[in-house]
VEXDREN-2710 file (C-alpha; in Angstrom, 1 decimal):
% VEXDREN-2710
k/r/px/py/pz
1/MET/-22.5/-7.3/13.7
2/ASN/-19.6/-5.3/12.2
3/ARG/-17.6/-7.8/10.1
4/PHE/-14.7/-5.3/9.8
5/ALA/-14.2/-5.6/13.6
6/GLY/-13.0/-9.2/13.0
7/LEU/-10.1/-8.0/10.8
8/ASN/-6.6/-7.8/12.2
9/GLU/-4.4/-4.8/11.7
10/LYS/-2.7/-6.3/8.6
11/GLU/-6.1/-7.0/7.0
12/MET/-7.3/-3.5/7.8
13/SER/-4.2/-2.1/6.1
14/LEU/-4.8/-4.2/3.0
15/VAL/-8.4/-3.0/2.8
16/LYS/-7.2/0.6/3.0
17/LYS/-4.5/0.0/0.4
18/ALA/-7.2/-1.3/-1.9
19/GLY/-9.0/2.0/-1.6
20/TYR/-11.8/1.3/0.9
21/ILE/-11.9/3.4/4.1
22/ILE/-13.3/1.7/7.2
23/GLU/-14.9/4.0/9.6
24/GLU/-15.0/3.2/13.3
25/ASN/-18.3/3.1/15.2
26/ARG/-20.4/2.8/12.1
27/GLU/-23.0/0.2/11.3
28/TYR/-22.4/-1.3/7.9
29/SER/-25.1/-2.8/5.7
30/GLU/-24.8/-5.9/3.5
31/GLU/-24.4/-3.5/0.5
32/ASP/-21.4/-1.9/2.2
33/TYR/-19.6/-5.2/2.6
34/GLU/-20.3/-6.1/-1.0
35/ARG/-19.0/-2.7/-2.1
36/CYS/-15.8/-3.3/-0.1
37/ALA/-15.4/-6.7/-1.7
38/ASN/-15.9/-5.1/-5.2
39/VAL/-13.2/-2.5/-4.4
40/ILE/-10.8/-5.2/-3.4
41/SER/-11.6/-7.3/-6.5
42/ASP/-11.1/-4.3/-8.7
43/TYR/-7.8/-3.6/-7.0
44/ILE/-6.6/-7.2/-7.5
45/MET/-7.7/-7.2/-11.2
46/ASN/-5.9/-4.0/-11.9
47/HIS/-2.5/-5.7/-11.5
48/SER/-0.6/-7.7/-14.2
49/LYS/-1.7/-11.2/-14.7
50/ASN/1.5/-12.5/-13.2
51/ASP/0.8/-10.6/-9.9
52/ILE/-2.9/-11.4/-9.6
53/PRO/-2.4/-14.8/-7.9
54/LYS/0.0/-13.4/-5.3
55/ILE/-2.2/-10.4/-4.5
56/GLN/-5.3/-12.6/-4.4
57/GLN/-3.6/-14.8/-1.9
58/GLN/-2.9/-11.8/0.3
59/TYR/-6.6/-10.7/0.3
60/SER/-8.2/-14.2/0.5
61/SER/-8.7/-14.3/4.3
62/THR/-9.9/-10.7/4.3
63/LEU/-12.5/-11.4/1.7
64/ARG/-13.7/-14.5/3.5
65/LYS/-14.3/-12.5/6.6
66/ILE/-16.3/-9.7/5.0
67/ILE/-18.5/-11.6/2.5
END
């Protein structure tokens, strides 16, 4: 099952903004989902400590869906 298929357009945009490109019609492995989660985590942590909670909130539902 492609977990990325369960993302709405806003969530897909957030993943792309974090730096992970989702390809249509591709089978993803568990490692791919973990890599995406790591890219998102790195993106969040690269912000100032005051911005991290806000950005983490934006990505929380997306991360729950892919990991």
